[in-house]
MARFI-484573 format. One record per residue (C-alpha): residue number from 1; residue in three letters; z, x, y. Coordinates in Angstrom, 1 decimal. Example, Ala and Ser with C-alpha at 12.3 -4.5 7.8 and 13.67 -1.06 7.14 Angstrom:
BEGIN
{n=1 res=ALA up=7.8 east=12.3 north=-4.5} $
{n=2 res=SER up=7.1 east=13.7 north=-1.1} $
This chain:
BEGIN
{n=1 res=UNK up=0.0 east=-68.2 north=18.1} $
{n=2 res=UNK up=-1.9 east=-69.5 north=21.1} $
{n=3 res=UNK up=0.2 east=-70.7 north=24.0} $
{n=4 res=UNK up=-0.7 east=-73.0 north=26.9} $
{n=5 res=UNK up=-0.1 east=-70.5 north=29.7} $
{n=6 res=UNK up=1.4 east=-67.3 north=28.2} $
{n=7 res=UNK up=-0.9 east=-64.5 north=27.2} $
{n=8 res=UNK up=0.1 east=-62.6 north=24.0} $
{n=9 res=UNK up=1.4 east=-59.6 north=26.0} $
{n=10 res=UNK up=3.6 east=-61.9 north=28.2} $
{n=11 res=UNK up=4.9 east=-63.7 north=25.1} $
{n=12 res=UNK up=5.9 east=-60.4 north=23.6} $
{n=13 res=UNK up=7.7 east=-59.4 north=26.8} $
{n=14 res=UNK up=9.6 east=-62.7 north=27.1} $
{n=15 res=UNK up=10.5 east=-62.4 north=23.4} $
{n=16 res=UNK up=11.8 east=-58.9 north=23.9} $
{n=17 res=UNK up=13.8 east=-60.0 north=27.0} $
{n=18 res=UNK up=15.2 east=-62.9 north=24.9} $
{n=19 res=UNK up=16.2 east=-60.4 north=22.2} $
{n=20 res=UNK up=18.2 east=-58.5 north=24.8} $
{n=21 res=UNK up=20.0 east=-61.6 north=26.1} $
{n=22 res=UNK up=20.5 east=-63.3 north=22.7} $
{n=23 res=UNK up=20.8 east=-60.5 north=20.1} $
{n=24 res=UNK up=21.6 east=-61.2 north=16.5} $
{n=25 res=UNK up=25.3 east=-61.9 north=16.2} $
{n=26 res=UNK up=28.0 east=-61.3 north=13.7} $
{n=27 res=UNK up=29.7 east=-63.4 north=11.1} $
{n=28 res=UNK up=30.3 east=-66.4 north=13.2} $
{n=29 res=UNK up=26.9 east=-66.7 north=14.8} $
{n=30 res=UNK up=24.2 east=-64.7 north=13.0} $
{n=31 res=UNK up=21.1 east=-66.2 north=14.7} $
{n=32 res=UNK up=19.4 east=-64.3 north=17.5} $
{n=33 res=UNK up=16.3 east=-65.0 north=19.6} $
{n=34 res=UNK up=14.2 east=-62.9 north=17.3} $
{n=35 res=UNK up=15.1 east=-65.0 north=14.3} $
{n=36 res=UNK up=13.7 east=-68.2 north=15.8} $
{n=37 res=UNK up=11.0 east=-66.8 north=18.1} $
{n=38 res=UNK up=8.2 east=-68.9 north=16.6} $
{n=39 res=UNK up=10.2 east=-72.1 north=17.5} $
{n=40 res=UNK up=11.7 east=-71.4 north=20.9} $
{n=41 res=UNK up=8.9 east=-69.4 north=22.5} $
{n=42 res=UNK up=6.4 east=-72.4 north=22.5} $
{n=43 res=UNK up=9.2 east=-74.4 north=24.2} $
{n=44 res=UNK up=9.5 east=-71.8 north=26.9} $
{n=45 res=UNK up=5.7 east=-71.8 north=27.2} $
{n=46 res=UNK up=5.8 east=-75.5 north=27.7} $
{n=47 res=UNK up=8.5 east=-75.1 north=30.4} $
{n=48 res=UNK up=6.3 east=-72.6 north=32.2} $
{n=49 res=UNK up=3.3 east=-74.9 north=31.9} $
{n=50 res=UNK up=5.2 east=-77.6 north=33.8} $
{n=51 res=UNK up=5.9 east=-75.2 north=36.8} $
{n=52 res=UNK up=3.7 east=-74.9 north=39.9} $
{n=53 res=UNK up=0.9 east=-72.3 north=39.5} $
{n=54 res=UNK up=2.4 east=-69.9 north=42.1} $
{n=55 res=UNK up=5.8 east=-69.9 north=40.4} $
{n=56 res=UNK up=4.2 east=-69.4 north=37.0} $
{n=57 res=UNK up=2.1 east=-66.5 north=38.2} $
{n=58 res=UNK up=5.1 east=-64.9 north=39.9} $
{n=59 res=UNK up=7.1 east=-65.1 north=36.7} $
{n=60 res=UNK up=4.3 east=-63.7 north=34.6} $
{n=61 res=UNK up=3.7 east=-60.8 north=37.0} $
{n=62 res=UNK up=7.5 east=-60.1 north=37.2} $
{n=63 res=UNK up=7.7 east=-60.0 north=33.4} $
{n=64 res=UNK up=4.9 east=-57.4 north=33.2} $
{n=65 res=UNK up=6.4 east=-55.3 north=35.9} $
{n=66 res=UNK up=10.0 east=-55.5 north=34.5} $
{n=67 res=UNK up=8.7 east=-54.5 north=31.0} $
{n=68 res=UNK up=8.2 east=-51.0 north=32.4} $
{n=69 res=UNK up=10.6 east=-51.0 north=35.4} $
{n=70 res=UNK up=13.9 east=-51.9 north=33.7} $
{n=71 res=UNK up=13.9 east=-49.1 north=31.1} $
{n=72 res=UNK up=12.8 east=-46.6 north=33.7} $
{n=73 res=UNK up=15.3 east=-47.6 north=36.4} $
{n=74 res=UNK up=18.4 east=-48.3 north=34.2} $
{n=75 res=UNK up=17.9 east=-46.0 north=31.2} $
{n=76 res=UNK up=15.6 east=-43.3 north=32.7} $
{n=77 res=UNK up=13.1 east=-44.0 north=29.9} $
{n=78 res=UNK up=9.3 east=-44.3 north=30.2} $
{n=79 res=UNK up=9.3 east=-46.6 north=27.2} $
{n=80 res=UNK up=8.4 east=-50.2 north=27.8} $
{n=81 res=UNK up=11.0 east=-52.9 north=27.1} $
{n=82 res=UNK up=8.9 east=-54.2 north=24.2} $
{n=83 res=UNK up=9.1 east=-50.8 north=22.4} $
{n=84 res=UNK up=12.9 east=-50.6 north=22.5} $
{n=85 res=UNK up=14.9 east=-51.8 north=19.5} $
{n=86 res=UNK up=17.2 east=-54.7 north=19.7} $
{n=87 res=UNK up=20.3 east=-52.6 north=20.2} $
{n=88 res=UNK up=18.8 east=-50.7 north=23.1} $
{n=89 res=UNK up=17.6 east=-53.9 north=24.7} $
{n=90 res=UNK up=21.1 east=-55.4 north=24.4} $
{n=91 res=UNK up=22.6 east=-52.3 north=26.0} $
{n=92 res=UNK up=20.0 east=-52.3 north=28.7} $
{n=93 res=UNK up=20.8 east=-56.0 north=29.5} $
{n=94 res=UNK up=24.5 east=-55.2 north=29.7} $
{n=95 res=UNK up=23.8 east=-52.4 north=32.1} $
{n=96 res=UNK up=21.6 east=-54.6 north=34.3} $
{n=97 res=UNK up=24.1 east=-57.5 north=34.3} $
{n=98 res=UNK up=26.8 east=-55.1 north=35.6} $
{n=99 res=UNK up=24.5 east=-53.4 north=38.2} $
{n=100 res=UNK up=24.1 east=-54.3 north=41.9} $
{n=101 res=UNK up=21.6 east=-57.0 north=42.9} $
{n=102 res=UNK up=18.9 east=-57.9 north=42.2} $
{n=103 res=UNK up=19.5 east=-56.8 north=38.5} $
{n=104 res=UNK up=21.9 east=-59.7 north=37.6} $
{n=105 res=UNK up=19.6 east=-62.2 north=39.3} $
{n=106 res=UNK up=16.6 east=-61.2 north=37.2} $
{n=107 res=UNK up=18.7 east=-61.5 north=34.1} $
{n=108 res=UNK up=19.6 east=-65.0 north=35.2} $
{n=109 res=UNK up=15.9 east=-66.0 north=35.5} $
{n=110 res=UNK up=15.4 east=-64.7 north=31.9} $
{n=111 res=UNK up=18.3 east=-66.8 north=30.8} $
{n=112 res=UNK up=16.9 east=-69.9 north=32.6} $
{n=113 res=UNK up=13.6 east=-69.4 north=30.7} $
{n=114 res=UNK up=15.1 east=-68.8 north=27.3} $
{n=115 res=UNK up=18.5 east=-70.5 north=26.9} $
{n=116 res=UNK up=17.3 east=-74.2 north=27.0} $
{n=117 res=UNK up=14.5 east=-73.5 north=24.6} $
{n=118 res=UNK up=16.7 east=-71.5 north=22.2} $
{n=119 res=UNK up=20.0 east=-73.5 north=22.3} $
{n=120 res=UNK up=18.2 east=-76.8 north=22.2} $
{n=121 res=UNK up=17.0 east=-76.1 north=18.6} $
{n=122 res=UNK up=18.7 east=-78.1 north=15.9} $
{n=123 res=UNK up=19.3 east=-75.0 north=13.8} $
{n=124 res=UNK up=21.1 east=-73.3 north=16.7} $
{n=125 res=UNK up=23.2 east=-76.3 north=17.5} $
{n=126 res=UNK up=24.2 east=-76.5 north=13.8} $
{n=127 res=UNK up=25.0 east=-72.8 north=13.7} $
{n=128 res=UNK up=27.3 east=-72.9 north=16.8} $
{n=129 res=UNK up=28.9 east=-76.2 north=15.8} $
{n=130 res=UNK up=27.5 east=-78.1 north=18.7} $
{n=131 res=UNK up=27.9 east=-81.9 north=18.6} $
{n=132 res=UNK up=26.0 east=-84.2 north=21.0} $
{n=133 res=UNK up=28.5 east=-86.1 north=23.2} $
{n=134 res=UNK up=25.9 east=-88.7 north=24.2} $
{n=135 res=UNK up=23.4 east=-89.0 north=21.4} $
{n=136 res=UNK up=20.2 east=-90.7 north=22.0} $
{n=137 res=UNK up=19.6 east=-94.2 north=20.6} $
{n=138 res=UNK up=17.4 east=-94.2 north=17.5} $
{n=139 res=UNK up=15.0 east=-96.5 north=19.5} $
{n=140 res=UNK up=14.5 east=-93.9 north=22.2} $
{n=141 res=UNK up=10.9 east=-92.7 north=22.3} $
{n=142 res=UNK up=11.1 east=-90.2 north=25.1} $
{n=143 res=UNK up=9.9 east=-90.2 north=28.7} $
{n=144 res=UNK up=6.8 east=-92.2 north=29.4} $
{n=145 res=UNK up=3.9 east=-90.8 north=31.5} $
Protein backbone atom coordinates (compact mmCIF):
# COMPACT_ATOMS: atom_id res chain seq x y z
CA UNK A 1 0.00 0.00 0.00
CA UNK A 2 1.48 3.39 -0.92
CA UNK A 3 1.88 5.82 1.95
CA UNK A 4 2.31 9.60 1.98
CA UNK A 5 5.72 9.69 3.69
CA UNK A 6 6.67 6.15 4.72
CA UNK A 7 8.68 3.95 2.42
CA UNK A 8 7.76 0.22 2.43
CA UNK A 9 10.81 -0.68 4.54
CA UNK A 10 9.97 1.95 7.14
CA UNK A 11 6.34 0.83 7.21
CA UNK A 12 7.48 -2.77 7.89
CA UNK A 13 9.76 -1.57 10.69
CA UNK A 14 7.03 0.51 12.35
CA UNK A 15 4.60 -2.41 12.00
CA UNK A 16 7.17 -4.74 13.64
CA UNK A 17 7.67 -2.24 16.46
CA UNK A 18 3.92 -1.99 16.93
CA UNK A 19 3.70 -5.77 17.08
CA UNK A 20 6.14 -5.71 19.98
CA UNK A 21 4.24 -3.00 21.83
CA UNK A 22 0.72 -4.32 21.07
CA UNK A 23 1.00 -8.11 20.71
CA UNK A 24 -1.97 -10.33 20.14
CA UNK A 25 -3.72 -10.77 23.45
CA UNK A 26 -5.55 -13.46 25.27
CA UNK A 27 -9.21 -14.21 25.75
CA UNK A 28 -10.24 -10.73 26.92
CA UNK A 29 -8.49 -8.78 24.16
CA UNK A 30 -7.40 -10.85 21.19
CA UNK A 31 -6.57 -8.02 18.77
CA UNK A 32 -2.98 -7.04 18.20
CA UNK A 33 -1.27 -4.47 16.01
CA UNK A 34 -0.59 -7.10 13.34
CA UNK A 35 -4.31 -7.89 13.06
CA UNK A 36 -5.28 -4.36 12.02
CA UNK A 37 -2.06 -3.19 10.38
CA UNK A 38 -3.79 -2.20 7.13
CA UNK A 39 -6.03 0.16 9.10
CA UNK A 40 -3.82 1.81 11.72
CA UNK A 41 -0.58 2.12 9.69
CA UNK A 42 -2.06 4.64 7.21
CA UNK A 43 -3.19 6.68 10.23
CA UNK A 44 0.38 6.67 11.59
CA UNK A 45 1.63 7.67 8.15
CA UNK A 46 -0.83 10.58 8.18
CA UNK A 47 0.44 11.62 11.62
CA UNK A 48 4.01 11.57 10.32
CA UNK A 49 3.01 13.59 7.26
CA UNK A 50 1.77 16.38 9.56
CA UNK A 51 5.14 16.63 11.36
CA UNK A 52 7.93 19.01 10.35
CA UNK A 53 10.31 17.54 7.80
CA UNK A 54 13.28 17.44 10.21
CA UNK A 55 11.27 15.52 12.83
CA UNK A 56 9.93 13.14 10.22
CA UNK A 57 13.40 12.45 8.82
CA UNK A 58 14.82 11.89 12.32
CA UNK A 59 12.06 9.40 13.18
CA UNK A 60 12.46 7.55 9.89
CA UNK A 61 16.25 7.33 10.34
CA UNK A 62 15.84 6.21 13.96
CA UNK A 63 13.45 3.43 12.87
CA UNK A 64 15.98 2.12 10.34
CA UNK A 65 18.83 2.19 12.87
CA UNK A 66 16.80 0.66 15.70
CA UNK A 67 15.66 -2.16 13.40
CA UNK A 68 19.20 -3.55 13.66
CA UNK A 69 20.43 -1.96 16.89
CA UNK A 70 17.75 -3.17 19.33
CA UNK A 71 18.13 -6.91 18.69
CA UNK A 72 21.92 -6.57 18.68
CA UNK A 73 22.16 -4.51 21.88
CA UNK A 74 19.46 -6.18 23.96
CA UNK A 75 19.36 -9.76 22.64
CA UNK A 76 22.86 -10.15 21.15
CA UNK A 77 21.30 -11.12 17.80
CA UNK A 78 22.35 -9.90 14.37
CA UNK A 79 18.80 -10.46 13.18
CA UNK A 80 16.79 -7.30 12.37
CA UNK A 81 13.66 -6.53 14.36
CA UNK A 82 11.50 -7.15 11.30
CA UNK A 83 12.76 -10.76 11.10
CA UNK A 84 11.90 -11.61 14.73
CA UNK A 85 8.62 -13.36 15.47
CA UNK A 86 5.96 -11.66 17.57
CA UNK A 87 6.96 -13.44 20.78
CA UNK A 88 10.60 -12.41 20.41
CA UNK A 89 9.61 -8.81 19.66
CA UNK A 90 7.38 -8.72 22.74
CA UNK A 91 10.20 -10.08 24.92
CA UNK A 92 12.62 -7.57 23.38
CA UNK A 93 10.30 -4.67 24.16
CA UNK A 94 9.92 -5.82 27.77
CA UNK A 95 13.71 -5.93 28.08
CA UNK A 96 14.06 -2.45 26.57
CA UNK A 97 11.34 -0.96 28.80
CA UNK A 98 13.15 -2.25 31.88
CA UNK A 99 16.60 -1.12 30.73
CA UNK A 100 18.38 2.15 31.58
CA UNK A 101 17.80 5.22 29.40
CA UNK A 102 17.47 5.83 26.48
CA UNK A 103 15.72 2.45 25.95
CA UNK A 104 12.40 3.28 27.65
CA UNK A 105 12.30 6.69 25.96
CA UNK A 106 12.59 5.12 22.51
CA UNK A 107 9.73 2.75 23.35
CA UNK A 108 7.69 5.79 24.40
CA UNK A 109 8.22 7.37 20.96
CA UNK A 110 7.01 4.13 19.32
CA UNK A 111 3.91 4.20 21.53
CA UNK A 112 3.22 7.83 20.62
CA UNK A 113 3.32 6.90 16.94
CA UNK A 114 1.23 3.75 17.25
CA UNK A 115 -1.23 3.99 20.16
CA UNK A 116 -3.46 6.84 18.89
CA UNK A 117 -3.72 5.25 15.46
CA UNK A 118 -4.46 1.77 16.84
CA UNK A 119 -6.68 2.54 19.83
CA UNK A 120 -8.68 5.12 17.85
CA UNK A 121 -10.07 2.40 15.57
CA UNK A 122 -13.75 1.53 16.12
CA UNK A 123 -13.04 -2.23 16.21
CA UNK A 124 -10.44 -1.77 18.95
CA UNK A 125 -12.71 0.50 20.97
CA UNK A 126 -15.43 -2.13 20.74
CA UNK A 127 -13.03 -4.95 21.65
CA UNK A 128 -11.82 -3.20 24.81
CA UNK A 129 -15.28 -1.93 25.75
CA UNK A 130 -14.42 1.74 25.37
CA UNK A 131 -17.33 4.15 25.40
CA UNK A 132 -17.01 7.78 24.33
CA UNK A 133 -17.61 10.13 27.24
CA UNK A 134 -18.09 13.13 25.01
CA UNK A 135 -19.43 11.86 21.72
CA UNK A 136 -19.38 14.19 18.74
CA UNK A 137 -22.60 15.67 17.51
CA UNK A 138 -24.02 13.99 14.39
CA UNK A 139 -23.74 17.40 12.71
CA UNK A 140 -19.98 17.62 13.31
CA UNK A 141 -18.07 17.61 9.99
CA UNK A 142 -14.50 17.81 11.33
CA UNK A 143 -11.91 20.57 11.37
CA UNK A 144 -12.04 23.08 8.57
CA UNK A 145 -8.88 24.10 6.71
